[in-house]
N, C-alpha and C positions, 0 to 999 in steps of 0.2 A: 320490219312487219315482213317481211317477207319469209323470213328465218324463221321467225316464231310462228306463223303460217304452215311451212311446212314440219317444224318439230310437232306441232300439235298435232299433227296428220299421222304423220311416223308412232305418237300417243295412241291412236287409234287402231294401229294393225296389230293383226292376229300374231304377226309373228313376234312381234315387243312380249303382246301378253305371255307366251310362251318361251318365250326368255327369262322373262319374269317371274311365273310359278317355278319351269326347272330349276331356276336359282334355290326360291326357295325352300323346294320341298328335297333337292339334293344336298344341301347345307343344313336343313333343318335333321336329317337324317346323319348328317357328317355329326352333328353334333350332340344328336341324341345319343349315337353310339358313345359320344366320348363323356355324356353323362352316366352312361353306364360303366362306364370304367371307373366312375369315383365312388362307386357302393364299397369294394374293398375300403375306402378311406376314412367310410363312415364311422366304426366302430375307435378310428385311430383319434382320429381327428373329425370329429363333426362339425366344429365350426370353420375351420378351412376347406372341409366338402362343401356345406354351404355357402361359403363366399367364391369358390370354384361355378359353382352352378348359377350364382347370382351375375356371371359373367358370362357363360354360356349362354344362358337363358336372352340375356342382354341382345345377344348376337340375332338369334332367331327376333324376336319382339320386335328390335329397330328396325328392323327389313318393311315391317309394314306402316311404323312412323317415317320411312324416308319416302316411301312409296306415297303417303298420305303428303308432307311436310315436302319434299324436293322432287316428286316426280307430275303430282296435277297440283302442285303450288300452292294449294289451302292454306289458308290464314286462319293464324288462331289468336285471338283478341283476349285477354282474361281482365276481369273486371273484379278486384277485391282492395281490403283495405291494405295499404302500404305500410301498418306493422306487423300485419298478419303476414303477409308478403316476405317477410324479413326470415320466417318459420318454416318456410316451406321446403321442402328436402332435407329438412334438421330437426325433423321430431317424426316418430312413429303417428300417425291416423290412421282414425277409419272415414274413408268417402264416401259419400252418398249422392249417386247421380241418377237424374232423371231416364227413363229409358226408353226414348220417343222416337231414334233415327237407328238406318242402318249400320254407319260408321259411327254410333257415340263412343264404340271402346276402344275405336283406333283413336279419336279423338281425345279420349281420356288418357292411353297410352304416351299422345303426343307431350302432354303434359306433365306426367311422369316422367321423360325423360329429359323435358327441361330444368325440371328440379333433378336430374340424377338417383331418381329411384325406380326407374323401368324395371331394371332386373330384379328387384328383389319386391316389385308391388305383387300384391295379393289379390284374388280373388273369391266369392262362394260362389262354385259353378256345381252345376248338375254332375251326377258321376260318370255317367255315359261320356262326358268329353273326356276325362282321363284314358280312355281306348285308343282316343284319336291318332294318328301319328304327329309327329312335328309336336303342334302345338300341344296335345291332352299331355305329350310325355312330358313334355319340358316341364308342363305343370309339375309332374308327379313330383319332379325333382326338385322344381321348387316349392315344395309342401305346400301346394293351393287345397284350401281347404273342399272338397265335395261331400254331396248331398242327393240324396235319390228324389228330394221331395216329399218323402214321405217322413213326416216329425216324429211319430213314436222312434221310429228306424234312424234318425238323423242326427239326434239330439245325444247321443253319447259320442260318436264318431266326431261328431261338428266340436262337440267339448272340447273333447281330446287334442285334435288338430288344432284350435285354438288357444290351448293351454302351450303346447307346445312351440308355439312363436314366440314366448315371453321373453324366451334366452335368445332370439333370434340377432347375429352379431352386424346385420345391417340395418339402417333405415329404412321401413317401409309403410308403404300406403294400403291399404286394407278396403279396396275398391266392394262398393255393393249396390245391388240394384235391387233397393227393398221392393216396387212390384212387384217382383217376381219375373213379371215378363214383357215384354215391348208394348206400346202402346199401340191399339187401335180401337177403331170407333166399336168395333164389336165388343169387343174385351171391357172399354170405358162404359160400355151403358148397363154390361152385367156387373160390373163393379159398383157403379152408382146405386142401383137398385140393392145391393148388401149394405150399402153406407145407410139408405135410407130404412133398411131392415132394423139395422144396429143405432141408429139415433146419430150417425156421424156427420160430421158436416161434409157435403158434397165438393169433389172437385172436376174444374174445369178441362184442364192439363194433363193432368196426372190418375192415376192407378189410383186406386186404396193402397195404401205399402200395407207390405204382412209385415207383422213385426216381431214375432217371433226369432227368424233368425237375426234382424237389427240389436234385441234385447240383450239374445246370449252371446253375441259378439262384445257388445260391451262388457258384459258380466265378466268374459273371461279374457279381454285383454284391458282391463280396466286396472293401473298401475305399468301398464306398457306402453301404452296408447295415451299422447297426451291431449288431444282434440279430435273433434269432429269437423268433416271438411263437408258445409252444404253445398252442393254444387249443381249448378241448373245451366244446361246446356242449351241454345236453339241455334239456327242458322240464321244469315239474313236474306231480308227477298223474299221469305217462305219457301226458301231451299230446301229439296226434298233431296240432301245426299244419298249416293250407292253406291257400295263396293264397286260394281261395272262402270260407275263414272269416273270413280279416284282411278282405276284401270288405265278407263279410256285417256286420263290426264285431265281433266274437267276439275276447273277450280273454283274451290269452296269457302264462304266464309264463317268461319266458325266462332262463335260468342260465348262465352263460359265464365257465369258469374260465381263465386267464392267467397263463403261466411267461415272464417273459423270459429268455432264453439268448442272451448276449454269441457274435455270430456268430466270435469269435475261437477260442473254444472248440471248434470244430466241424472236424473233419477235413478235409484237401484234397485228401488221397486220394479218389477215386471210392467205391474198392469199403471203405475204410473211414469213408467219408459214409454208405455205402447202410447200413452194418452200425450207423452211429448212427444214423438214423432211422429202422429196425426197432423199434432200443430205444426210442425216444421213443413208436413209438406200443405199445407195450409199456406203455410207463407212461398213455399217454391210456386205453389197457384200465382201468388199476387206478382211476384216474378217476372212469372211468363205474362200475364196481364199487360205489366207493366213495358215491356218487349215487346208485345204486338203492338202496343197502343204508339211507344216514341221511338222503337227500333233501335234503343239500346235499353243493359238494362244499367239498375242505380247503381251510384259510386264511381270513386276514377278508375283510370285504366294502369293497370300496371303488370306488363306484358314480360315475360322472359323473353330474352333474346334466342333464335333458333341455335341448335350448339351444332357442331358438324361430324358428331361420331357417328349417330345412326350411317348418314350418308357414304362417311368412309367405310365404317364394315360392312355396308352393302356393295362400294365397288370393289372392295378387296373379294368379296365369291363374286361377285360377277367376274372379274379377271382370273380367279383360279379355276373355276368352272367352264364358263360360255368356249374359252379357246379350246381346249379338248374335245366338248362336244362337237364344236367346227368341224376338227381336223378329222375329228370319225365320220360324220354326215358325208363330207368333202370325199371322204375313199371308199364310200359305199356308192354315192354317184358316178366315181368315177370308175368302180369296178364294171360298169356297163350292163350288170345284170337288170334285166326286167323286173324280176321274181323282189329283187333287191330295194327296186326304187318303190315299186309296189308296196311294199310293205311297209317301209318309211313313212310315205306318204298314209298310209292309214294308221300308223300310228302318232302321227302330229294330227289327223282329224280326231284320232281315241282321245287322246290328251286336251285338245280344242275343249272337246264336246266334256270331258269330264271338270274340265276348268268350267265350264261355263253351269253344270250343276251344282259344283260347290259355292260358288260364288253365288247363285239361284236360294241356298240355304240361310244366308242372310236376307233375305229380301224379306218385308214387312208380312207381305201377303201370304209366304211360304213360313213362316215363324211357328214357334211351337204354338200346339193348342191350349197350353197350359194357362189357366185362369180364364178360359172361355166356360166354364162350368160352374154354374153359382154353386154347387157341393162345396168344389175346390175353392171358391172365393170366400166360403164360411170357416174356412179350417186358420183363420190367425188367429 
């Protein structure tokens, strides 16, 4: 117990946070450079280039999975049908996720990792993210579908990007947050006002889903993707997890309910597909209501075990990058120069402020304003 207490205290220390972020950023830049080196391979052997980039992408994103699973020790429990469970990771799928928590993307990636599709997983992301170092640049080489959130401009590029995935050499999951933005009370109020005006059923735990992105994804991946995984996430004991909490080693308890729906049961007509999605979200609302009342989702628990690869990858980069950093800092400190010590301290302070700023961008109350305006909500 004493050792566990000491370890927990260490996890909250700024020095540990600096090391974690240093390893992530430096290893990310190295991997981005390696991805850049694959560009000449694309016209020669496109499929080989894709497979290499899947492994390189895994080396970045799995560090965040290791942070959640091994550093914070967060438990991830899966509720699903055992027959569907046998197909997870063995087929291409569209994953529809709710968007209520700061770390829902990390939880989604954790399940991708456990079923072996983390390196090849796809998302529909805003265009600005493609310019962000490490994650954004990695996504560019993984052929992530980017959009500007202006449908007239997006439709052509989104369709083209989706069609490029038809011959993808790896099994992949295409992760969609159909609500378009993270849930807040303000956005929910606006969303339900729009639902009332449009005569749509109101939702208690979700925003009104945006149907165009989902419908265009289904249309263009039909024949490539075999199922939709309706995924509803919640955390036990009314936990509201944060990235800062994960970085501090705080343990959370995530529960994910997944229903497998064959893609050929989803209507091809756009208006019928939109109605189908609205009906799906009514069901997701019922699952959340069941969870609030009982503390669990319906159905059996069939949770895949943690795999060691994310941890081993993380330890590899730690061993590779921390030793030379320590030697450099030691030499600077032993130099006896006051100027050097001051500059080193200022640099560490600047890094810590930058880290806190980046973490702040994931916080719900500092999230995107997308969805706060009624006019935007009417653009479904």
